[in-house]
Chimera marker file (.cmm) of the C-alpha trace (Angstrom):
<marker_set name="trace">
<marker id="1" x="9.506" y="13.292" z="-15.462" r="1" g="1" b="0" radius="0.5"/>
<marker id="2" x="11.795" y="10.296" z="-15.844" r="1" g="1" b="0" radius="0.5"/>
<marker id="3" x="12.592" y="8.260" z="-12.703" r="1" g="1" b="0" radius="0.5"/>
<marker id="4" x="16.305" y="8.452" z="-13.597" r="1" g="1" b="0" radius="0.5"/>
<marker id="5" x="18.475" y="11.553" z="-13.361" r="1" g="1" b="0" radius="0.5"/>
<marker id="6" x="22.214" y="11.935" z="-13.771" r="1" g="1" b="0" radius="0.5"/>
<marker id="7" x="24.868" y="14.535" z="-13.141" r="1" g="1" b="0" radius="0.5"/>
<marker id="8" x="28.615" y="14.621" z="-13.490" r="1" g="1" b="0" radius="0.5"/>
<marker id="9" x="29.731" y="16.759" z="-10.553" r="1" g="1" b="0" radius="0.5"/>
<marker id="10" x="33.466" y="16.214" z="-10.923" r="1" g="1" b="0" radius="0.5"/>
<marker id="11" x="36.378" y="14.588" z="-12.692" r="1" g="1" b="0" radius="0.5"/>
<marker id="12" x="39.888" y="13.628" z="-11.730" r="1" g="1" b="0" radius="0.5"/>
<marker id="13" x="43.081" y="12.966" z="-13.580" r="1" g="1" b="0" radius="0.5"/>
<marker id="14" x="44.444" y="9.442" z="-13.156" r="1" g="1" b="0" radius="0.5"/>
<marker id="15" x="48.132" y="8.829" z="-13.721" r="1" g="1" b="0" radius="0.5"/>
<marker id="16" x="49.702" y="5.375" z="-13.651" r="1" g="1" b="0" radius="0.5"/>
<marker id="17" x="52.936" y="3.767" z="-14.799" r="1" g="1" b="0" radius="0.5"/>
<marker id="18" x="51.372" y="1.417" z="-17.362" r="1" g="1" b="0" radius="0.5"/>
<marker id="19" x="49.748" y="3.998" z="-19.637" r="1" g="1" b="0" radius="0.5"/>
<marker id="20" x="49.714" y="7.744" z="-19.992" r="1" g="1" b="0" radius="0.5"/>
<marker id="21" x="47.291" y="9.660" z="-17.791" r="1" g="1" b="0" radius="0.5"/>
<marker id="22" x="43.565" y="9.824" z="-18.372" r="1" g="1" b="0" radius="0.5"/>
<marker id="23" x="40.528" y="11.575" z="-16.942" r="1" g="1" b="0" radius="0.5"/>
<marker id="24" x="37.854" y="9.794" z="-14.907" r="1" g="1" b="0" radius="0.5"/>
<marker id="25" x="34.393" y="11.356" z="-14.708" r="1" g="1" b="0" radius="0.5"/>
<marker id="26" x="32.279" y="10.831" z="-11.580" r="1" g="1" b="0" radius="0.5"/>
<marker id="27" x="28.616" y="10.204" z="-12.510" r="1" g="1" b="0" radius="0.5"/>
<marker id="28" x="25.947" y="10.527" z="-9.827" r="1" g="1" b="0" radius="0.5"/>
<marker id="29" x="22.881" y="8.447" z="-10.711" r="1" g="1" b="0" radius="0.5"/>
<marker id="30" x="19.596" y="9.055" z="-8.913" r="1" g="1" b="0" radius="0.5"/>
<marker id="31" x="16.816" y="6.530" z="-9.522" r="1" g="1" b="0" radius="0.5"/>
<marker id="32" x="13.579" y="6.383" z="-7.558" r="1" g="1" b="0" radius="0.5"/>
<marker id="33" x="15.141" y="8.219" z="-4.612" r="1" g="1" b="0" radius="0.5"/>
<marker id="34" x="18.260" y="6.016" z="-4.466" r="1" g="1" b="0" radius="0.5"/>
<marker id="35" x="21.653" y="7.377" z="-5.459" r="1" g="1" b="0" radius="0.5"/>
<marker id="36" x="24.853" y="5.673" z="-6.507" r="1" g="1" b="0" radius="0.5"/>
<marker id="37" x="28.032" y="6.758" z="-8.246" r="1" g="1" b="0" radius="0.5"/>
<marker id="38" x="29.903" y="5.304" z="-11.198" r="1" g="1" b="0" radius="0.5"/>
<marker id="39" x="33.194" y="6.433" z="-12.656" r="1" g="1" b="0" radius="0.5"/>
<marker id="40" x="33.826" y="6.323" z="-16.394" r="1" g="1" b="0" radius="0.5"/>
<marker id="41" x="36.591" y="7.302" z="-18.741" r="1" g="1" b="0" radius="0.5"/>
<marker id="42" x="35.834" y="9.177" z="-21.949" r="1" g="1" b="0" radius="0.5"/>
<marker id="43" x="36.621" y="6.033" z="-23.950" r="1" g="1" b="0" radius="0.5"/>
<marker id="44" x="33.710" y="4.297" z="-22.181" r="1" g="1" b="0" radius="0.5"/>
<marker id="45" x="31.382" y="7.174" z="-23.147" r="1" g="1" b="0" radius="0.5"/>
<marker id="46" x="32.590" y="6.861" z="-26.726" r="1" g="1" b="0" radius="0.5"/>
<marker id="47" x="31.971" y="3.084" z="-26.759" r="1" g="1" b="0" radius="0.5"/>
<marker id="48" x="28.478" y="3.684" z="-25.344" r="1" g="1" b="0" radius="0.5"/>
<marker id="49" x="27.799" y="6.226" z="-28.082" r="1" g="1" b="0" radius="0.5"/>
<marker id="50" x="28.790" y="3.770" z="-30.809" r="1" g="1" b="0" radius="0.5"/>
<marker id="51" x="26.510" y="1.062" z="-29.374" r="1" g="1" b="0" radius="0.5"/>
<marker id="52" x="23.577" y="3.450" z="-28.842" r="1" g="1" b="0" radius="0.5"/>
<marker id="53" x="23.695" y="4.486" z="-32.501" r="1" g="1" b="0" radius="0.5"/>
<marker id="54" x="22.552" y="0.939" z="-33.373" r="1" g="1" b="0" radius="0.5"/>
<marker id="55" x="19.238" y="1.321" z="-31.507" r="1" g="1" b="0" radius="0.5"/>
<marker id="56" x="18.461" y="5.045" z="-31.040" r="1" g="1" b="0" radius="0.5"/>
<marker id="57" x="19.572" y="8.408" z="-32.385" r="1" g="1" b="0" radius="0.5"/>
<marker id="58" x="21.779" y="9.702" z="-29.570" r="1" g="1" b="0" radius="0.5"/>
<marker id="59" x="22.793" y="13.359" z="-29.312" r="1" g="1" b="0" radius="0.5"/>
<marker id="60" x="26.224" y="14.507" z="-30.376" r="1" g="1" b="0" radius="0.5"/>
<marker id="61" x="29.001" y="13.487" z="-28.014" r="1" g="1" b="0" radius="0.5"/>
<marker id="62" x="31.805" y="15.936" z="-27.139" r="1" g="1" b="0" radius="0.5"/>
<marker id="63" x="34.876" y="15.643" z="-29.309" r="1" g="1" b="0" radius="0.5"/>
<marker id="64" x="37.118" y="12.636" z="-28.759" r="1" g="1" b="0" radius="0.5"/>
<marker id="65" x="40.306" y="14.627" z="-29.144" r="1" g="1" b="0" radius="0.5"/>
<marker id="66" x="41.199" y="17.273" z="-26.599" r="1" g="1" b="0" radius="0.5"/>
<marker id="67" x="44.332" y="19.243" z="-27.303" r="1" g="1" b="0" radius="0.5"/>
<marker id="68" x="44.850" y="20.620" z="-23.839" r="1" g="1" b="0" radius="0.5"/>
<marker id="69" x="44.521" y="18.797" z="-20.543" r="1" g="1" b="0" radius="0.5"/>
<marker id="70" x="44.007" y="22.027" z="-18.691" r="1" g="1" b="0" radius="0.5"/>
<marker id="71" x="41.114" y="22.160" z="-16.187" r="1" g="1" b="0" radius="0.5"/>
<marker id="72" x="39.064" y="24.639" z="-18.260" r="1" g="1" b="0" radius="0.5"/>
<marker id="73" x="39.007" y="22.312" z="-21.285" r="1" g="1" b="0" radius="0.5"/>
<marker id="74" x="38.249" y="19.277" z="-19.121" r="1" g="1" b="0" radius="0.5"/>
<marker id="75" x="35.426" y="21.211" z="-17.437" r="1" g="1" b="0" radius="0.5"/>
<marker id="76" x="33.881" y="21.862" z="-20.847" r="1" g="1" b="0" radius="0.5"/>
<marker id="77" x="34.111" y="18.141" z="-21.617" r="1" g="1" b="0" radius="0.5"/>
<marker id="78" x="32.495" y="17.318" z="-18.248" r="1" g="1" b="0" radius="0.5"/>
<marker id="79" x="29.591" y="19.662" z="-19.023" r="1" g="1" b="0" radius="0.5"/>
<marker id="80" x="29.229" y="18.211" z="-22.506" r="1" g="1" b="0" radius="0.5"/>
<marker id="81" x="29.157" y="14.619" z="-21.227" r="1" g="1" b="0" radius="0.5"/>
<marker id="82" x="26.621" y="15.528" z="-18.542" r="1" g="1" b="0" radius="0.5"/>
<marker id="83" x="24.397" y="17.169" z="-21.166" r="1" g="1" b="0" radius="0.5"/>
<marker id="84" x="24.842" y="14.083" z="-23.385" r="1" g="1" b="0" radius="0.5"/>
<marker id="85" x="23.574" y="11.694" z="-20.687" r="1" g="1" b="0" radius="0.5"/>
<marker id="86" x="20.713" y="13.997" z="-19.657" r="1" g="1" b="0" radius="0.5"/>
<marker id="87" x="19.581" y="14.385" z="-23.272" r="1" g="1" b="0" radius="0.5"/>
<marker id="88" x="19.432" y="10.616" z="-23.760" r="1" g="1" b="0" radius="0.5"/>
<marker id="89" x="17.203" y="10.355" z="-20.678" r="1" g="1" b="0" radius="0.5"/>
<marker id="90" x="14.959" y="13.243" z="-21.773" r="1" g="1" b="0" radius="0.5"/>
<marker id="91" x="14.526" y="12.048" z="-25.366" r="1" g="1" b="0" radius="0.5"/>
<marker id="92" x="13.849" y="8.353" z="-24.687" r="1" g="1" b="0" radius="0.5"/>
<marker id="93" x="10.792" y="7.152" z="-22.815" r="1" g="1" b="0" radius="0.5"/>
<marker id="94" x="12.284" y="3.649" z="-22.685" r="1" g="1" b="0" radius="0.5"/>
<marker id="95" x="16.015" y="3.706" z="-21.980" r="1" g="1" b="0" radius="0.5"/>
<marker id="96" x="18.134" y="1.161" z="-23.866" r="1" g="1" b="0" radius="0.5"/>
<marker id="97" x="19.588" y="-1.662" z="-21.781" r="1" g="1" b="0" radius="0.5"/>
<marker id="98" x="23.126" y="-0.728" z="-22.822" r="1" g="1" b="0" radius="0.5"/>
<marker id="99" x="22.541" y="2.757" z="-21.361" r="1" g="1" b="0" radius="0.5"/>
<marker id="100" x="21.208" y="1.320" z="-18.089" r="1" g="1" b="0" radius="0.5"/>
<marker id="101" x="24.195" y="-1.050" z="-17.908" r="1" g="1" b="0" radius="0.5"/>
<marker id="102" x="26.546" y="1.900" z="-18.454" r="1" g="1" b="0" radius="0.5"/>
<marker id="103" x="25.003" y="3.610" z="-15.411" r="1" g="1" b="0" radius="0.5"/>
<marker id="104" x="25.036" y="0.350" z="-13.393" r="1" g="1" b="0" radius="0.5"/>
<marker id="105" x="21.249" y="0.288" z="-13.136" r="1" g="1" b="0" radius="0.5"/>
<marker id="106" x="20.308" y="-3.349" z="-12.670" r="1" g="1" b="0" radius="0.5"/>
<marker id="107" x="16.542" y="-3.249" z="-12.234" r="1" g="1" b="0" radius="0.5"/>
<marker id="108" x="14.532" y="-0.761" z="-14.186" r="1" g="1" b="0" radius="0.5"/>
<marker id="109" x="10.953" y="-1.748" z="-15.061" r="1" g="1" b="0" radius="0.5"/>
<marker id="110" x="9.813" y="-0.365" z="-18.366" r="1" g="1" b="0" radius="0.5"/>
<marker id="111" x="6.537" y="1.462" z="-18.745" r="1" g="1" b="0" radius="0.5"/>
<marker id="112" x="5.147" y="-1.522" z="-20.685" r="1" g="1" b="0" radius="0.5"/>
<marker id="113" x="6.039" y="-3.894" z="-17.851" r="1" g="1" b="0" radius="0.5"/>
<marker id="114" x="4.260" y="-1.662" z="-15.346" r="1" g="1" b="0" radius="0.5"/>
<marker id="115" x="1.135" y="-1.635" z="-17.499" r="1" g="1" b="0" radius="0.5"/>
<marker id="116" x="1.041" y="-5.440" z="-17.489" r="1" g="1" b="0" radius="0.5"/>
<marker id="117" x="0.818" y="-5.437" z="-13.694" r="1" g="1" b="0" radius="0.5"/>
<marker id="118" x="-2.832" y="-4.606" z="-13.395" r="1" g="1" b="0" radius="0.5"/>
<marker id="119" x="-5.632" y="-5.915" z="-11.225" r="1" g="1" b="0" radius="0.5"/>
<marker id="120" x="-7.226" y="-9.101" z="-12.505" r="1" g="1" b="0" radius="0.5"/>
<marker id="121" x="-10.499" y="-10.395" z="-11.053" r="1" g="1" b="0" radius="0.5"/>
<marker id="122" x="-10.175" y="-13.624" z="-9.131" r="1" g="1" b="0" radius="0.5"/>
<marker id="123" x="-13.834" y="-14.510" z="-9.380" r="1" g="1" b="0" radius="0.5"/>
<marker id="124" x="-16.457" y="-13.104" z="-11.692" r="1" g="1" b="0" radius="0.5"/>
<marker id="125" x="-20.202" y="-13.252" z="-11.018" r="1" g="1" b="0" radius="0.5"/>
<marker id="126" x="-22.514" y="-12.929" z="-13.985" r="1" g="1" b="0" radius="0.5"/>
<marker id="127" x="-25.279" y="-11.846" z="-11.603" r="1" g="1" b="0" radius="0.5"/>
<marker id="128" x="-25.142" y="-10.321" z="-8.145" r="1" g="1" b="0" radius="0.5"/>
<marker id="129" x="-25.522" y="-13.308" z="-5.769" r="1" g="1" b="0" radius="0.5"/>
<marker id="130" x="-26.924" y="-11.112" z="-3.012" r="1" g="1" b="0" radius="0.5"/>
<marker id="131" x="-29.836" y="-9.857" z="-5.110" r="1" g="1" b="0" radius="0.5"/>
<marker id="132" x="-30.989" y="-13.284" z="-6.305" r="1" g="1" b="0" radius="0.5"/>
<marker id="133" x="-32.550" y="-15.968" z="-4.217" r="1" g="1" b="0" radius="0.5"/>
<marker id="134" x="-30.343" y="-19.044" z="-3.715" r="1" g="1" b="0" radius="0.5"/>
<marker id="135" x="-32.612" y="-21.140" z="-5.927" r="1" g="1" b="0" radius="0.5"/>
<marker id="136" x="-31.754" y="-19.052" z="-9.032" r="1" g="1" b="0" radius="0.5"/>
<marker id="137" x="-28.015" y="-19.585" z="-9.138" r="1" g="1" b="0" radius="0.5"/>
<marker id="138" x="-26.493" y="-22.803" z="-7.885" r="1" g="1" b="0" radius="0.5"/>
<marker id="139" x="-22.863" y="-21.833" z="-8.656" r="1" g="1" b="0" radius="0.5"/>
<marker id="140" x="-22.854" y="-18.577" z="-6.689" r="1" g="1" b="0" radius="0.5"/>
<marker id="141" x="-24.691" y="-20.344" z="-3.861" r="1" g="1" b="0" radius="0.5"/>
<marker id="142" x="-21.857" y="-22.898" z="-3.646" r="1" g="1" b="0" radius="0.5"/>
<marker id="143" x="-19.246" y="-20.134" z="-3.648" r="1" g="1" b="0" radius="0.5"/>
<marker id="144" x="-21.049" y="-18.137" z="-0.977" r="1" g="1" b="0" radius="0.5"/>
<marker id="145" x="-21.512" y="-21.239" z="1.165" r="1" g="1" b="0" radius="0.5"/>
<marker id="146" x="-17.793" y="-22.018" z="0.788" r="1" g="1" b="0" radius="0.5"/>
<marker id="147" x="-16.771" y="-18.519" z="1.797" r="1" g="1" b="0" radius="0.5"/>
<marker id="148" x="-19.142" y="-18.499" z="4.762" r="1" g="1" b="0" radius="0.5"/>
<marker id="149" x="-17.958" y="-21.943" z="5.782" r="1" g="1" b="0" radius="0.5"/>
<marker id="150" x="-14.305" y="-20.820" z="5.627" r="1" g="1" b="0" radius="0.5"/>
<marker id="151" x="-14.968" y="-17.613" z="7.527" r="1" g="1" b="0" radius="0.5"/>
<marker id="152" x="-17.145" y="-18.991" z="10.286" r="1" g="1" b="0" radius="0.5"/>
<marker id="153" x="-15.677" y="-22.476" z="10.624" r="1" g="1" b="0" radius="0.5"/>
<marker id="154" x="-11.911" y="-22.140" z="10.002" r="1" g="1" b="0" radius="0.5"/>
<marker id="155" x="-11.129" y="-25.222" z="12.110" r="1" g="1" b="0" radius="0.5"/>
<marker id="156" x="-13.005" y="-27.390" z="9.619" r="1" g="1" b="0" radius="0.5"/>
<marker id="157" x="-10.674" y="-26.441" z="6.753" r="1" g="1" b="0" radius="0.5"/>
<marker id="158" x="-8.527" y="-29.297" z="5.317" r="1" g="1" b="0" radius="0.5"/>
<marker id="159" x="-4.859" y="-29.104" z="6.231" r="1" g="1" b="0" radius="0.5"/>
<link id1="1" id2="2" r="1" g="1" b="0" radius="0.2"/>
<link id1="2" id2="3" r="1" g="1" b="0" radius="0.2"/>
<link id1="3" id2="4" r="1" g="1" b="0" radius="0.2"/>
<link id1="4" id2="5" r="1" g="1" b="0" radius="0.2"/>
<link id1="5" id2="6" r="1" g="1" b="0" radius="0.2"/>
<link id1="6" id2="7" r="1" g="1" b="0" radius="0.2"/>
<link id1="7" id2="8" r="1" g="1" b="0" radius="0.2"/>
<link id1="8" id2="9" r="1" g="1" b="0" radius="0.2"/>
<link id1="9" id2="10" r="1" g="1" b="0" radius="0.2"/>
<link id1="10" id2="11" r="1" g="1" b="0" radius="0.2"/>
<link id1="11" id2="12" r="1" g="1" b="0" radius="0.2"/>
<link id1="12" id2="13" r="1" g="1" b="0" radius="0.2"/>
<link id1="13" id2="14" r="1" g="1" b="0" radius="0.2"/>
<link id1="14" id2="15" r="1" g="1" b="0" radius="0.2"/>
<link id1="15" id2="16" r="1" g="1" b="0" radius="0.2"/>
<link id1="16" id2="17" r="1" g="1" b="0" radius="0.2"/>
<link id1="17" id2="18" r="1" g="1" b="0" radius="0.2"/>
<link id1="18" id2="19" r="1" g="1" b="0" radius="0.2"/>
<link id1="19" id2="20" r="1" g="1" b="0" radius="0.2"/>
<link id1="20" id2="21" r="1" g="1" b="0" radius="0.2"/>
<link id1="21" id2="22" r="1" g="1" b="0" radius="0.2"/>
<link id1="22" id2="23" r="1" g="1" b="0" radius="0.2"/>
<link id1="23" id2="24" r="1" g="1" b="0" radius="0.2"/>
<link id1="24" id2="25" r="1" g="1" b="0" radius="0.2"/>
<link id1="25" id2="26" r="1" g="1" b="0" radius="0.2"/>
<link id1="26" id2="27" r="1" g="1" b="0" radius="0.2"/>
<link id1="27" id2="28" r="1" g="1" b="0" radius="0.2"/>
<link id1="28" id2="29" r="1" g="1" b="0" radius="0.2"/>
<link id1="29" id2="30" r="1" g="1" b="0" radius="0.2"/>
<link id1="30" id2="31" r="1" g="1" b="0" radius="0.2"/>
<link id1="31" id2="32" r="1" g="1" b="0" radius="0.2"/>
<link id1="32" id2="33" r="1" g="1" b="0" radius="0.2"/>
<link id1="33" id2="34" r="1" g="1" b="0" radius="0.2"/>
<link id1="34" id2="35" r="1" g="1" b="0" radius="0.2"/>
<link id1="35" id2="36" r="1" g="1" b="0" radius="0.2"/>
<link id1="36" id2="37" r="1" g="1" b="0" radius="0.2"/>
<link id1="37" id2="38" r="1" g="1" b="0" radius="0.2"/>
<link id1="38" id2="39" r="1" g="1" b="0" radius="0.2"/>
<link id1="39" id2="40" r="1" g="1" b="0" radius="0.2"/>
<link id1="40" id2="41" r="1" g="1" b="0" radius="0.2"/>
<link id1="41" id2="42" r="1" g="1" b="0" radius="0.2"/>
<link id1="42" id2="43" r="1" g="1" b="0" radius="0.2"/>
<link id1="43" id2="44" r="1" g="1" b="0" radius="0.2"/>
<link id1="44" id2="45" r="1" g="1" b="0" radius="0.2"/>
<link id1="45" id2="46" r="1" g="1" b="0" radius="0.2"/>
<link id1="46" id2="47" r="1" g="1" b="0" radius="0.2"/>
<link id1="47" id2="48" r="1" g="1" b="0" radius="0.2"/>
<link id1="48" id2="49" r="1" g="1" b="0" radius="0.2"/>
<link id1="49" id2="50" r="1" g="1" b="0" radius="0.2"/>
<link id1="50" id2="51" r="1" g="1" b="0" radius="0.2"/>
<link id1="51" id2="52" r="1" g="1" b="0" radius="0.2"/>
<link id1="52" id2="53" r="1" g="1" b="0" radius="0.2"/>
<link id1="53" id2="54" r="1" g="1" b="0" radius="0.2"/>
<link id1="54" id2="55" r="1" g="1" b="0" radius="0.2"/>
<link id1="55" id2="56" r="1" g="1" b="0" radius="0.2"/>
<link id1="56" id2="57" r="1" g="1" b="0" radius="0.2"/>
<link id1="57" id2="58" r="1" g="1" b="0" radius="0.2"/>
<link id1="58" id2="59" r="1" g="1" b="0" radius="0.2"/>
<link id1="59" id2="60" r="1" g="1" b="0" radius="0.2"/>
<link id1="60" id2="61" r="1" g="1" b="0" radius="0.2"/>
<link id1="61" id2="62" r="1" g="1" b="0" radius="0.2"/>
<link id1="62" id2="63" r="1" g="1" b="0" radius="0.2"/>
<link id1="63" id2="64" r="1" g="1" b="0" radius="0.2"/>
<link id1="64" id2="65" r="1" g="1" b="0" radius="0.2"/>
<link id1="65" id2="66" r="1" g="1" b="0" radius="0.2"/>
<link id1="66" id2="67" r="1" g="1" b="0" radius="0.2"/>
<link id1="67" id2="68" r="1" g="1" b="0" radius="0.2"/>
<link id1="68" id2="69" r="1" g="1" b="0" radius="0.2"/>
<link id1="69" id2="70" r="1" g="1" b="0" radius="0.2"/>
<link id1="70" id2="71" r="1" g="1" b="0" radius="0.2"/>
<link id1="71" id2="72" r="1" g="1" b="0" radius="0.2"/>
<link id1="72" id2="73" r="1" g="1" b="0" radius="0.2"/>
<link id1="73" id2="74" r="1" g="1" b="0" radius="0.2"/>
<link id1="74" id2="75" r="1" g="1" b="0" radius="0.2"/>
<link id1="75" id2="76" r="1" g="1" b="0" radius="0.2"/>
<link id1="76" id2="77" r="1" g="1" b="0" radius="0.2"/>
<link id1="77" id2="78" r="1" g="1" b="0" radius="0.2"/>
<link id1="78" id2="79" r="1" g="1" b="0" radius="0.2"/>
<link id1="79" id2="80" r="1" g="1" b="0" radius="0.2"/>
<link id1="80" id2="81" r="1" g="1" b="0" radius="0.2"/>
<link id1="81" id2="82" r="1" g="1" b="0" radius="0.2"/>
<link id1="82" id2="83" r="1" g="1" b="0" radius="0.2"/>
<link id1="83" id2="84" r="1" g="1" b="0" radius="0.2"/>
<link id1="84" id2="85" r="1" g="1" b="0" radius="0.2"/>
<link id1="85" id2="86" r="1" g="1" b="0" radius="0.2"/>
<link id1="86" id2="87" r="1" g="1" b="0" radius="0.2"/>
<link id1="87" id2="88" r="1" g="1" b="0" radius="0.2"/>
<link id1="88" id2="89" r="1" g="1" b="0" radius="0.2"/>
<link id1="89" id2="90" r="1" g="1" b="0" radius="0.2"/>
<link id1="90" id2="91" r="1" g="1" b="0" radius="0.2"/>
<link id1="91" id2="92" r="1" g="1" b="0" radius="0.2"/>
<link id1="92" id2="93" r="1" g="1" b="0" radius="0.2"/>
<link id1="93" id2="94" r="1" g="1" b="0" radius="0.2"/>
<link id1="94" id2="95" r="1" g="1" b="0" radius="0.2"/>
<link id1="95" id2="96" r="1" g="1" b="0" radius="0.2"/>
<link id1="96" id2="97" r="1" g="1" b="0" radius="0.2"/>
<link id1="97" id2="98" r="1" g="1" b="0" radius="0.2"/>
<link id1="98" id2="99" r="1" g="1" b="0" radius="0.2"/>
<link id1="99" id2="100" r="1" g="1" b="0" radius="0.2"/>
<link id1="100" id2="101" r="1" g="1" b="0" radius="0.2"/>
<link id1="101" id2="102" r="1" g="1" b="0" radius="0.2"/>
<link id1="102" id2="103" r="1" g="1" b="0" radius="0.2"/>
<link id1="103" id2="104" r="1" g="1" b="0" radius="0.2"/>
<link id1="104" id2="105" r="1" g="1" b="0" radius="0.2"/>
<link id1="105" id2="106" r="1" g="1" b="0" radius="0.2"/>
<link id1="106" id2="107" r="1" g="1" b="0" radius="0.2"/>
<link id1="107" id2="108" r="1" g="1" b="0" radius="0.2"/>
<link id1="108" id2="109" r="1" g="1" b="0" radius="0.2"/>
<link id1="109" id2="110" r="1" g="1" b="0" radius="0.2"/>
<link id1="110" id2="111" r="1" g="1" b="0" radius="0.2"/>
<link id1="111" id2="112" r="1" g="1" b="0" radius="0.2"/>
<link id1="112" id2="113" r="1" g="1" b="0" radius="0.2"/>
<link id1="113" id2="114" r="1" g="1" b="0" radius="0.2"/>
<link id1="114" id2="115" r="1" g="1" b="0" radius="0.2"/>
<link id1="115" id2="116" r="1" g="1" b="0" radius="0.2"/>
<link id1="116" id2="117" r="1" g="1" b="0" radius="0.2"/>
<link id1="117" id2="118" r="1" g="1" b="0" radius="0.2"/>
<link id1="118" id2="119" r="1" g="1" b="0" radius="0.2"/>
<link id1="119" id2="120" r="1" g="1" b="0" radius="0.2"/>
<link id1="120" id2="121" r="1" g="1" b="0" radius="0.2"/>
<link id1="121" id2="122" r="1" g="1" b="0" radius="0.2"/>
<link id1="122" id2="123" r="1" g="1" b="0" radius="0.2"/>
<link id1="123" id2="124" r="1" g="1" b="0" radius="0.2"/>
<link id1="124" id2="125" r="1" g="1" b="0" radius="0.2"/>
<link id1="125" id2="126" r="1" g="1" b="0" radius="0.2"/>
<link id1="126" id2="127" r="1" g="1" b="0" radius="0.2"/>
<link id1="127" id2="128" r="1" g="1" b="0" radius="0.2"/>
<link id1="128" id2="129" r="1" g="1" b="0" radius="0.2"/>
<link id1="129" id2="130" r="1" g="1" b="0" radius="0.2"/>
<link id1="130" id2="131" r="1" g="1" b="0" radius="0.2"/>
<link id1="131" id2="132" r="1" g="1" b="0" radius="0.2"/>
<link id1="132" id2="133" r="1" g="1" b="0" radius="0.2"/>
<link id1="133" id2="134" r="1" g="1" b="0" radius="0.2"/>
<link id1="134" id2="135" r="1" g="1" b="0" radius="0.2"/>
<link id1="135" id2="136" r="1" g="1" b="0" radius="0.2"/>
<link id1="136" id2="137" r="1" g="1" b="0" radius="0.2"/>
<link id1="137" id2="138" r="1" g="1" b="0" radius="0.2"/>
<link id1="138" id2="139" r="1" g="1" b="0" radius="0.2"/>
<link id1="139" id2="140" r="1" g="1" b="0" radius="0.2"/>
<link id1="140" id2="141" r="1" g="1" b="0" radius="0.2"/>
<link id1="141" id2="142" r="1" g="1" b="0" radius="0.2"/>
<link id1="142" id2="143" r="1" g="1" b="0" radius="0.2"/>
<link id1="143" id2="144" r="1" g="1" b="0" radius="0.2"/>
<link id1="144" id2="145" r="1" g="1" b="0" radius="0.2"/>
<link id1="145" id2="146" r="1" g="1" b="0" radius="0.2"/>
<link id1="146" id2="147" r="1" g="1" b="0" radius="0.2"/>
<link id1="147" id2="148" r="1" g="1" b="0" radius="0.2"/>
<link id1="148" id2="149" r="1" g="1" b="0" radius="0.2"/>
<link id1="149" id2="150" r="1" g="1" b="0" radius="0.2"/>
<link id1="150" id2="151" r="1" g="1" b="0" radius="0.2"/>
<link id1="151" id2="152" r="1" g="1" b="0" radius="0.2"/>
<link id1="152" id2="153" r="1" g="1" b="0" radius="0.2"/>
<link id1="153" id2="154" r="1" g="1" b="0" radius="0.2"/>
<link id1="154" id2="155" r="1" g="1" b="0" radius="0.2"/>
<link id1="155" id2="156" r="1" g="1" b="0" radius="0.2"/>
<link id1="156" id2="157" r="1" g="1" b="0" radius="0.2"/>
<link id1="157" id2="158" r="1" g="1" b="0" radius="0.2"/>
<link id1="158" id2="159" r="1" g="1" b="0" radius="0.2"/>
</marker_set>
């Protein structure tokens, strides 16, 4: 399961004096147990779709032209846009940066980045220093002496 999930629970009609009215879709984004909301117009979904086509094969986006602005038609568009976003998440193991930016996700480690964060040994012994007598391995003897010195005599450490 992907650590990102989205839903579009609602939309609202925005009317202002500068341009004719438009619909704003409320997108709930849940990532790693943290939720936030972004609001996007259809034109922003359409711009995202055009940019995604350059890097992945996105699903079909609901039609750009809606003849009626009645709630039933807008509800169908809401469902279609929600399905569009969810399909992108389901079909892509690594989500494109443009998609993450669209959802206002700032930090999202990729699977490859997580694999790079693995345990690396700090010190490697070619032989077990506890099984050999100190005369056999001078290097491990020095390391053991240093560790013992630091553990038992911490006041003697350089500052």
